[in-house]
C-alpha positions as CSV (number, residue, x, y, z in Angstrom):
1,M,43.2,-7.6,17.6
2,N,40.9,-10.7,17.3
3,E,38.2,-8.7,19.0
4,L,38.5,-5.9,16.5
5,V,38.2,-8.3,13.6
6,Q,35.2,-9.9,15.2
7,L,33.5,-6.5,15.6
8,I,34.3,-5.5,12.0
9,V,33.0,-8.7,10.5
10,L,29.8,-8.6,12.5
11,G,29.5,-5.0,11.5
12,L,29.7,-5.9,7.9
13,M,26.9,-8.5,8.4
14,E,24.6,-5.9,10.0
15,G,25.5,-3.3,7.5
16,G,24.4,-5.5,4.7
17,L,20.9,-5.6,6.3
18,Y,20.8,-1.8,6.6
19,A,21.9,-1.5,2.9
20,M,18.9,-3.7,1.7
21,V,16.4,-1.4,3.5
22,A,18.2,1.6,2.0
23,A,18.1,0.1,-1.5
24,A,14.3,0.1,-1.4
25,I,14.3,3.9,-0.5
26,V,16.9,4.7,-3.2
27,L,14.8,2.8,-5.9
28,V,11.8,5.0,-5.2
29,F,13.8,8.3,-5.0
30,K,15.7,7.5,-8.3
31,S,12.5,7.4,-10.3
32,T,10.1,9.6,-8.4
33,H,12.3,12.0,-6.4
34,V,10.1,11.1,-3.4
35,V,11.8,10.2,-0.1
36,S,9.7,7.4,1.3
37,L,9.1,6.7,5.0
38,A,6.6,4.0,4.2
39,H,9.2,1.3,3.4
40,G,9.8,0.6,7.0
41,Q,6.3,-0.8,7.2
42,L,6.5,-2.5,3.8
43,M,9.6,-4.3,5.2
44,A,7.8,-5.3,8.4
45,F,4.6,-6.5,6.7
46,G,6.7,-8.6,4.3
47,A,8.5,-10.2,7.1
48,L,5.2,-10.9,8.9
49,A,3.7,-12.4,5.8
50,F,6.8,-14.7,5.5
51,W,6.4,-15.8,9.2
52,F,2.6,-16.4,8.7
53,V,3.1,-18.7,5.7
54,L,6.1,-20.5,7.1
55,V,5.0,-21.0,10.7
56,K,1.2,-20.7,10.8
57,L,0.5,-22.4,7.5
58,D,3.5,-24.7,7.9
59,M,4.6,-24.2,4.2
60,P,8.1,-25.0,2.9
61,V,10.6,-22.1,2.9
62,P,10.5,-21.6,-1.0
63,V,6.7,-21.3,-0.9
64,A,6.8,-18.9,2.0
65,V,9.4,-16.7,0.1
66,I,7.3,-16.7,-3.1
67,L,4.0,-15.9,-1.3
68,A,5.7,-13.2,0.9
69,L,7.2,-11.5,-2.1
70,A,3.8,-11.7,-4.0
71,F,2.1,-10.1,-1.0
72,S,4.7,-7.3,-0.7
73,A,4.4,-6.7,-4.5
74,M,0.6,-6.3,-4.1
75,L,1.1,-4.0,-1.1
76,G,3.6,-1.8,-3.0
77,W,1.3,-1.6,-6.0
78,T,-1.7,-0.6,-3.7
79,T,0.4,2.0,-2.0
80,E,1.4,3.6,-5.2
81,R,-2.0,3.4,-6.9
82,F,-4.1,4.8,-4.1
83,A,-1.8,6.9,-2.0
84,M,1.0,8.2,-4.3
85,R,-0.5,8.4,-7.8
86,P,-3.1,11.1,-7.0
87,L,-0.1,13.3,-5.9
88,I,1.7,13.2,-9.3
89,G,2.4,16.8,-10.2
90,Q,2.0,18.0,-6.6
91,P,4.8,19.3,-4.4
92,L,7.3,16.6,-3.4
93,F,6.8,17.6,0.2
94,A,3.2,16.5,0.0
95,A,4.2,13.1,-1.3
96,F,6.8,12.8,1.5
97,L,4.1,13.6,4.1
98,T,1.8,11.0,2.5
99,T,4.5,8.3,2.9
100,F,4.7,9.3,6.6
101,A,0.9,9.0,6.9
102,V,1.0,5.6,5.2
103,F,3.7,4.6,7.8
104,L,1.5,5.7,10.7
105,M,-1.6,3.9,9.4
106,M,0.3,0.7,8.7
107,D,2.0,1.0,12.1
108,G,-1.3,0.9,13.8
109,I,-2.3,-2.3,11.9
110,F,1.1,-3.9,12.6
111,Q,0.7,-3.3,16.3
112,L,-2.8,-4.7,16.4
113,M,-1.7,-7.8,14.6
114,L,1.2,-8.4,17.0
115,K,-0.8,-7.5,20.1
116,G,2.4,-6.5,21.9
117,E,4.1,-9.8,21.4
118,S,7.0,-10.9,19.3
119,V,7.2,-13.7,16.8
120,S,10.1,-15.6,15.2
121,F,10.7,-18.0,12.5
122,A,14.3,-18.7,13.5
123,A,13.4,-22.3,14.6
124,H,12.4,-23.1,11.0
125,L,15.7,-22.0,9.5
126,P,19.4,-23.1,9.9
127,K,21.1,-21.8,13.0
128,G,24.4,-22.1,14.8
129,N,27.8,-20.6,14.2
130,V,30.6,-21.3,11.8
131,M,34.3,-20.3,12.1
132,M,35.9,-18.3,9.4
133,M,39.4,-16.9,9.7
134,G,39.3,-17.4,13.4
135,V,36.0,-15.4,13.8
136,S,32.8,-17.0,15.0
137,L,29.9,-16.0,12.7
138,P,26.2,-16.8,13.2
139,I,24.7,-18.7,10.2
140,T,21.7,-16.4,10.3
141,Q,23.8,-13.4,9.6
142,L,25.8,-15.1,7.0
143,V,22.7,-16.1,5.1
144,S,21.3,-12.6,5.4
145,F,24.6,-11.0,4.2
146,G,24.7,-13.4,1.2
147,S,21.1,-12.4,0.4
148,C,22.3,-8.7,0.4
149,L,25.1,-9.4,-2.1
150,V,22.8,-11.4,-4.4
151,L,20.2,-8.6,-4.2
152,F,22.5,-5.8,-5.2
153,L,24.0,-7.9,-8.0
154,G,20.5,-8.7,-9.2
155,L,19.5,-5.0,-9.1
156,A,22.6,-4.0,-11.1
157,L,21.8,-6.6,-13.8
158,F,18.2,-5.6,-13.8
159,F,18.9,-1.9,-14.4
160,R,21.5,-2.7,-17.0
161,Y,19.9,-5.4,-19.2
162,T,16.1,-5.4,-18.8
163,K,13.6,-3.1,-20.7
164,V,11.8,-2.1,-17.5
165,G,15.1,-1.4,-15.8
166,L,16.3,0.8,-18.6
167,G,12.9,2.6,-18.6
168,M,13.3,3.2,-14.8
169,R,16.8,4.7,-15.4
170,A,15.4,7.0,-18.2
171,T,12.5,8.1,-16.0
172,A,14.9,8.9,-13.2
173,E,16.8,11.3,-15.4
174,D,13.9,13.2,-16.9
175,H,10.2,12.4,-16.8
176,Q,9.2,14.4,-19.8
177,L,12.0,13.2,-21.9
178,A,11.3,9.6,-21.0
179,Q,7.6,10.1,-21.9
180,S,8.6,11.6,-25.3
181,T,10.3,8.3,-26.1
182,G,7.2,6.3,-25.5
183,I,7.8,5.3,-21.9
184,T,4.7,5.3,-19.7
185,V,5.9,7.2,-16.6
186,R,2.9,6.1,-14.5
187,S,3.6,2.5,-15.3
188,I,7.2,3.0,-14.3
189,F,6.1,4.4,-11.0
190,S,4.0,1.3,-10.4
191,H,6.8,-0.9,-11.3
192,I,9.3,0.9,-9.0
193,W,7.0,0.7,-6.0
194,V,6.4,-3.0,-6.6
195,L,10.1,-3.6,-7.0
196,S,11.0,-1.5,-4.0
197,A,8.4,-3.3,-1.8
198,V,9.9,-6.7,-2.8
199,V,13.4,-5.4,-2.0
200,A,12.1,-4.1,1.4
201,T,10.6,-7.5,2.1
202,I,13.9,-9.3,1.4
203,G,15.5,-6.9,3.8
204,G,12.8,-7.4,6.3
205,V,13.0,-11.2,6.2
206,S,16.8,-10.9,6.5
207,L,16.4,-8.6,9.5
208,A,13.8,-10.8,11.1
209,N,16.1,-13.8,10.6
210,V,18.6,-12.1,12.9
211,M,16.1,-10.5,15.3
212,D,12.5,-11.3,16.2
213,I,9.5,-9.6,14.6
214,Y,8.3,-7.1,17.2
215,Y,7.1,-3.5,17.4
216,P,10.4,-1.7,16.7
217,L,11.0,-3.6,13.4
218,P,9.3,-1.0,11.1
219,Y,11.4,1.8,12.7
220,L,14.5,0.2,11.3
221,G,13.3,1.8,8.1
222,I,14.6,5.1,9.6
223,K,18.0,3.5,9.8
224,G,17.6,2.6,6.1
225,L,16.8,6.2,5.3
226,I,20.0,7.4,7.2
227,V,22.0,4.9,5.1
228,A,20.4,6.1,1.9
229,L,21.2,9.8,2.8
230,V,24.8,9.0,3.7
231,G,25.4,7.0,0.5
232,G,23.5,9.4,-1.8
233,L,19.8,9.1,-2.5
234,E,20.3,8.2,-6.1
235,S,23.1,5.6,-5.7
236,L,22.5,1.9,-5.0
237,T,26.3,1.5,-4.8
238,G,26.3,4.3,-2.2
239,A,23.6,2.6,-0.2
240,L,25.7,-0.6,0.0
241,L,28.9,1.3,0.9
242,A,27.1,3.4,3.5
243,G,25.3,0.4,5.0
244,L,28.6,-1.5,5.5
245,L,30.3,1.6,6.8
246,L,27.5,2.2,9.4
247,G,27.5,-1.4,10.5
248,I,31.2,-1.3,11.2
249,L,31.0,2.0,12.9
250,E,28.2,0.9,15.2
251,N,29.8,-2.3,16.2
252,V,33.3,-1.0,16.7
253,S,32.2,2.2,18.6
254,A,29.8,0.2,20.8
255,G,32.5,-2.5,21.5
256,Y,35.1,0.1,22.6
257,L,33.1,3.0,23.9
258,D,30.1,1.4,25.6
259,P,32.2,0.3,28.6
260,V,33.5,3.8,28.9
261,V,30.3,5.8,28.6
262,G,27.9,3.2,30.0
263,G,26.2,2.2,26.8
264,G,24.0,3.7,24.1
265,V,26.8,4.5,21.6
266,K,25.3,2.2,18.9
267,E,22.0,4.0,18.9
268,V,23.8,7.4,18.4
269,A,26.4,6.4,15.9
270,A,24.1,6.5,12.8
271,Y,23.1,10.1,13.5
272,V,26.7,11.2,14.1
273,L,27.8,9.6,10.8
274,L,24.8,11.3,9.0
275,L,25.7,14.7,10.4
276,L,29.4,14.4,9.5
277,V,28.8,13.2,6.0
278,L,26.2,15.8,5.2
279,L,28.4,18.6,6.5
280,I,31.2,17.5,4.2
281,K,29.2,16.1,1.2
282,P,25.6,17.3,1.3
283,Y,24.6,15.0,-1.6
284,G,26.0,11.9,0.2
285,L,29.1,9.8,-0.5
286,L,28.2,8.8,-4.1
287,G,25.2,11.1,-4.6
288,L,24.8,13.2,-7.8
289,V,25.5,16.9,-7.4
290,R,22.7,18.8,-9.2
291,I,23.7,22.1,-10.9
292,E,20.8,24.3,-11.8
293,R,21.3,27.1,-14.3
294,I,19.1,30.2,-13.9
């Protein structure tokens, strides 16, 4: 029983990381209806920027966080301004393919910067384990999970009480209607890409706090996309719920089935969950069902 509790709690910790990456993808889809693959790279570059400032420049953690977020905001704005904005009014599939092209271009740069090596900033941050309810939890995962909860709370307050957040919600419902009320849709698109890049960076730093920064890190953006699809591409709450659910499923299934089948269950669990959920609820767990009248 204690082993099951350990697996579930660790799954919750990992699921929070997946949820943060999914949140960035949901933010873009809510306002632009574009499914982004580029956020895996925005996440990785944000984590790399944090490592560079913290380790290479030997700056304090708060300074490294501020500079990494500023860098990611600039990267998100650049992506929207030069890659996505020319496609406004074009088929959504073209925008989707453009995000894939951005991913591949940035992936080449990321691999060149790493040169096949891995880097870590774990030595500059608190480490060790703490005991909670009889379960041993790594401090790194606790900090990352705490960041996840703070992030989702901050996003909920942002969309509810700020002018930009309300404008984003209006734009997500109807672009033309939002424009008729004086909202500049292009400005909202820029804001949403900047915000989603910042969210992706927080997720990337949290992931890199648990694992090293190395070549597969950007591809965890695919795991974030799976979580976003399972939760519903328009629901931040769904992203959090689906991330936690996937984390638990991966850890529990790997803990009990890996010894039986010889391993690899954790890598397959996400795709099995996605298939089952989409067969039952094509719009995701908390996604909005769109009814079109002809």
